[in-house]
Backbone as a chain_set.jsonl record, in Angstrom:
{"seq": "XXXXXXXXXXXXXXXXXXXXXXXXXXXXXXXXXXXXXXXXXXXXXXXXXXXXXXXXXXXXXXXXXXXXXXXXXXXXXXXXX", "coords": {"N": [[-65.609, -38.918, 42.02], [-63.668, -41.646, 41.169], [-60.696, -41.92, 39.227], [-60.416, -44.154, 36.468], [-58.258, -46.937, 36.382], [-55.443, -47.067, 34.11], [-54.993, -49.562, 32.777], [-57.44, -50.916, 32.899], [-58.972, -49.166, 31.402], [-57.84, -49.501, 28.891], [-58.547, -52.165, 28.393], [-61.328, -51.887, 28.411], [-61.634, -50.161, 26.197], [-60.659, -51.749, 24.078], [-62.473, -53.852, 24.225], [-64.869, -52.501, 23.606], [-64.282, -51.635, 20.987], [-63.913, -54.095, 19.625], [-66.442, -55.251, 20.032], [-68.056, -53.412, 18.659], [-67.052, -53.779, 16.056], [-67.77, -56.466, 15.584], [-70.569, -56.323, 15.737], [-71.07, -54.581, 13.584], [-70.068, -56.156, 11.492], [-71.822, -58.33, 11.577], [-74.158, -57.004, 10.865], [-73.561, -56.25, 8.239], [-73.187, -58.729, 7.009], [-75.622, -60.0, 7.32], [-77.624, -60.949, 5.503], [-76.161, -62.841, 4.109], [-75.53, -64.754, 6.06], [-77.983, -65.667, 6.628], [-79.698, -64.313, 8.515], [-80.987, -62.071, 7.941], [-83.875, -59.985, 7.129], [-84.893, -59.85, 4.614], [-84.357, -59.443, 1.06], [-81.427, -57.739, 0.036], [-80.004, -54.701, 1.446], [-81.389, -53.726, 4.318], [-83.454, -51.488, 6.386], [-83.236, -52.171, 9.098], [-80.765, -53.448, 9.126], [-79.135, -51.281, 8.494], [-79.508, -49.662, 10.748], [-78.419, -51.3, 12.756], [-75.808, -51.507, 11.8], [-74.957, -48.813, 11.98], [-75.126, -48.523, 14.767], [-73.126, -50.348, 15.555], [-70.872, -49.071, 14.474], [-70.898, -46.704, 15.96], [-70.449, -47.708, 18.552], [-67.876, -48.74, 18.16], [-66.511, -46.317, 17.652], [-66.824, -45.069, 20.125], [-65.183, -46.69, 21.646], [-62.71, -45.964, 20.515], [-62.696, -43.295, 21.332], [-62.404, -43.625, 24.074], [-59.785, -44.566, 24.18], [-58.392, -42.344, 23.137], [-59.124, -40.402, 25.008], [-57.916, -41.529, 27.243], [-55.2, -41.306, 26.609], [-54.954, -38.537, 26.47], [-55.361, -37.771, 29.066], [-53.176, -38.645, 30.385], [-49.917, -38.086, 31.844], [-49.209, -34.738, 31.367], [-47.246, -33.212, 28.841], [-45.743, -30.549, 29.21], [-43.933, -28.271, 27.786], [-43.605, -25.593, 27.909], [-41.887, -22.642, 28.43], [-41.546, -19.558, 29.91], [-40.386, -16.512, 28.376], [-37.401, -15.025, 29.508], [-37.311, -11.869, 31.091]], "CA": [[-65.489, -40.072, 41.156], [-62.28, -42.081, 41.078], [-60.288, -42.211, 37.849], [-60.258, -45.561, 36.123], [-56.857, -47.271, 36.097], [-55.173, -47.124, 32.679], [-55.117, -50.913, 32.221], [-58.854, -51.249, 32.702], [-59.457, -48.345, 30.291], [-57.408, -50.168, 27.655], [-59.387, -53.353, 28.227], [-62.647, -51.38, 28.041], [-61.606, -49.632, 24.836], [-60.52, -52.873, 23.15], [-63.747, -54.574, 24.241], [-65.841, -51.71, 22.851], [-63.941, -51.654, 19.564], [-64.211, -55.42, 19.088], [-67.894, -55.417, 20.017], [-68.557, -52.613, 17.549], [-66.706, -54.427, 14.795], [-68.571, -57.683, 15.434], [-71.944, -55.907, 15.44], [-71.08, -54.063, 12.219], [-69.876, -57.281, 10.576], [-73.08, -59.085, 11.55], [-75.116, -56.218, 10.084], [-73.189, -56.302, 6.826], [-73.305, -60.098, 6.519], [-76.882, -60.591, 7.795], [-78.282, -61.721, 4.436], [-75.294, -63.965, 3.762], [-75.602, -65.785, 7.098], [-79.409, -65.981, 6.763], [-80.427, -63.721, 9.638], [-81.63, -60.872, 7.423], [-85.329, -60.085, 6.989], [-85.293, -59.851, 3.215], [-83.279, -59.282, 0.089], [-80.803, -56.419, 0.031], [-79.604, -54.07, 2.697], [-82.608, -53.104, 4.833], [-83.381, -50.451, 7.409], [-82.731, -52.743, 10.346], [-79.326, -53.657, 8.969], [-78.496, -49.975, 8.559], [-79.532, -49.226, 12.147], [-77.45, -52.111, 13.499], [-74.485, -51.105, 11.32], [-74.628, -47.519, 12.593], [-74.888, -48.775, 16.191], [-71.8, -50.959, 15.668], [-69.856, -48.04, 14.211], [-70.888, -45.794, 17.118], [-69.776, -48.409, 19.66], [-66.457, -48.755, 17.806], [-65.977, -44.968, 17.842], [-66.747, -44.824, 21.567], [-63.948, -47.356, 22.072], [-61.589, -45.116, 20.111], [-62.729, -42.113, 22.192], [-61.843, -44.011, 25.373], [-58.333, -44.608, 24.002], [-57.901, -40.969, 22.984], [-59.284, -39.763, 26.312], [-56.907, -42.1, 28.134], [-53.899, -40.733, 26.272], [-54.935, -37.109, 26.747], [-55.354, -37.562, 30.507], [-51.921, -39.088, 30.965], [-49.094, -36.968, 32.29], [-49.042, -33.762, 30.301], [-45.887, -32.84, 28.477], [-45.806, -29.107, 29.065], [-42.577, -27.764, 27.593], [-43.653, -24.144, 27.828], [-41.03, -21.877, 29.336], [-41.69, -18.142, 29.58], [-39.166, -15.788, 28.025], [-36.875, -14.193, 30.61], [-37.348, -10.431, 30.797]], "C": [[-64.012, -40.411, 40.998], [-61.898, -42.338, 39.633], [-60.095, -43.708, 37.647], [-58.793, -45.847, 35.851], [-56.633, -47.441, 34.601], [-55.361, -48.513, 32.065], [-56.577, -51.264, 31.975], [-59.469, -50.39, 31.602], [-59.046, -48.957, 28.962], [-58.272, -51.387, 27.367], [-60.792, -52.932, 27.787], [-62.66, -50.905, 26.599], [-61.49, -50.756, 23.808], [-61.826, -53.659, 23.08], [-64.812, -53.814, 23.451], [-65.554, -51.749, 21.355], [-64.26, -53.012, 18.935], [-65.712, -55.676, 19.008], [-68.511, -54.643, 18.856], [-68.265, -53.243, 16.209], [-67.541, -55.676, 14.543], [-70.013, -57.326, 15.072], [-72.04, -55.393, 14.01], [-70.933, -55.192, 11.204], [-71.146, -58.119, 10.47], [-74.121, -58.34, 10.72], [-74.828, -56.307, 8.593], [-73.458, -57.692, 6.237], [-74.638, -60.764, 6.867], [-77.567, -61.429, 6.719], [-77.479, -62.96, 4.075], [-75.407, -65.101, 4.779], [-77.054, -66.095, 7.488], [-80.056, -65.496, 8.056], [-81.098, -62.418, 9.216], [-83.122, -61.094, 7.229], [-85.787, -60.102, 5.535], [-84.081, -59.737, 2.31], [-82.728, -57.864, 0.179], [-80.527, -55.9, 1.427], [-80.782, -53.26, 3.222], [-82.359, -52.064, 5.906], [-82.809, -50.978, 8.72], [-81.221, -52.98, 10.272], [-78.577, -52.337, 9.068], [-78.44, -49.469, 9.998], [-78.492, -49.981, 12.958], [-76.02, -51.76, 13.077], [-74.06, -49.785, 11.95], [-74.355, -47.691, 14.082], [-73.51, -49.398, 16.404], [-70.689, -49.951, 15.452], [-69.764, -47.078, 15.382], [-70.181, -46.439, 18.301], [-68.279, -48.468, 19.402], [-65.833, -47.381, 18.048], [-65.901, -44.575, 19.312], [-65.499, -45.491, 22.135], [-62.719, -46.548, 21.704], [-61.528, -43.874, 21.0], [-62.164, -42.42, 23.572], [-60.321, -44.056, 25.289], [-57.766, -43.204, 23.929], [-58.017, -40.216, 24.302], [-58.257, -40.252, 27.313], [-55.551, -41.47, 27.865], [-53.843, -39.255, 26.602], [-54.916, -36.83, 28.243], [-54.079, -38.067, 31.167], [-51.076, -37.863, 31.295], [-48.847, -35.994, 31.151], [-47.57, -33.432, 30.08], [-45.891, -31.353, 28.166], [-44.392, -28.563, 28.994], [-42.528, -26.249, 27.53], [-42.737, -23.522, 28.87], [-41.165, -20.405, 28.962], [-40.348, -17.505, 29.251], [-38.686, -14.98, 29.224], [-36.902, -12.727, 30.198], [-36.102, -9.731, 31.244]], "O": [[-63.2, -39.529, 40.72], [-62.685, -42.913, 38.882], [-59.665, -44.424, 38.551], [-58.14, -45.072, 35.154], [-57.525, -47.906, 33.891], [-55.844, -48.623, 30.938], [-56.909, -51.85, 30.945], [-60.398, -50.836, 30.929], [-59.821, -48.935, 28.006], [-58.68, -51.612, 26.228], [-61.377, -53.548, 26.897], [-63.591, -51.209, 25.853], [-62.155, -50.715, 22.773], [-62.24, -54.084, 22.001], [-65.576, -54.424, 22.703], [-66.473, -51.882, 20.547], [-64.814, -53.073, 17.837], [-66.198, -56.249, 18.033], [-69.383, -55.155, 18.153], [-69.117, -53.249, 15.32], [-67.972, -55.918, 13.416], [-70.609, -57.956, 14.198], [-72.985, -55.727, 13.296], [-71.6, -55.185, 10.17], [-71.501, -58.569, 9.381], [-74.875, -58.953, 9.965], [-75.747, -56.425, 7.783], [-73.905, -57.809, 5.096], [-74.768, -61.98, 6.722], [-78.045, -62.524, 7.012], [-78.048, -64.008, 3.77], [-75.383, -66.274, 4.406], [-77.318, -66.698, 8.528], [-80.881, -66.204, 8.633], [-81.709, -61.737, 10.04], [-83.588, -62.231, 7.17], [-86.963, -60.348, 5.263], [-82.939, -59.91, 2.737], [-83.477, -56.907, 0.376], [-80.78, -56.563, 2.434], [-81.138, -52.232, 2.647], [-81.22, -51.791, 6.286], [-82.0, -50.315, 9.369], [-80.496, -52.74, 11.238], [-77.5, -52.278, 9.662], [-77.428, -48.908, 10.418], [-77.765, -49.385, 13.754], [-75.12, -51.723, 13.917], [-72.924, -49.654, 12.404], [-73.438, -47.063, 14.61], [-72.8, -49.019, 17.335], [-69.681, -49.967, 16.158], [-68.665, -46.674, 15.762], [-69.393, -45.782, 18.981], [-67.487, -48.268, 20.323], [-64.733, -47.295, 18.595], [-65.008, -43.825, 19.706], [-64.832, -44.928, 23.003], [-61.781, -46.453, 22.495], [-60.441, -43.441, 21.384], [-61.515, -41.568, 24.178], [-59.637, -43.632, 26.22], [-56.77, -42.9, 24.585], [-57.109, -39.472, 24.673], [-57.777, -39.478, 28.142], [-54.827, -41.135, 28.803], [-52.783, -38.755, 26.98], [-54.495, -35.749, 28.654], [-53.916, -37.934, 32.379], [-51.491, -36.731, 31.046], [-48.337, -36.374, 30.097], [-46.773, -33.383, 31.016], [-46.025, -30.946, 27.012], [-43.726, -28.411, 30.018], [-41.51, -25.679, 27.137], [-42.815, -23.85, 30.054], [-40.922, -20.04, 27.812], [-39.31, -17.905, 29.777], [-39.488, -14.32, 29.886], [-36.548, -12.393, 29.067], [-35.978, -8.519, 31.069]]}, "num_chains": 1, "name": "protein.A"}
């Protein structure tokens, strides 16, 4: 498997984070924008909110994984005997 270029990983991570935020915002505002199924915060809204948060966290994980796979900064030097 070929590693993904860093630029495309950044684009992927930003796209995932924005998608997650939009999904979470829609779940929170569903009753306000008249797409909710009833009064109050329902089960479907909770499921969609959790899905949006998970997608957002996956985007963050892609960023963290990208930074951890970059060139390692290994400053370890063994003590001379």
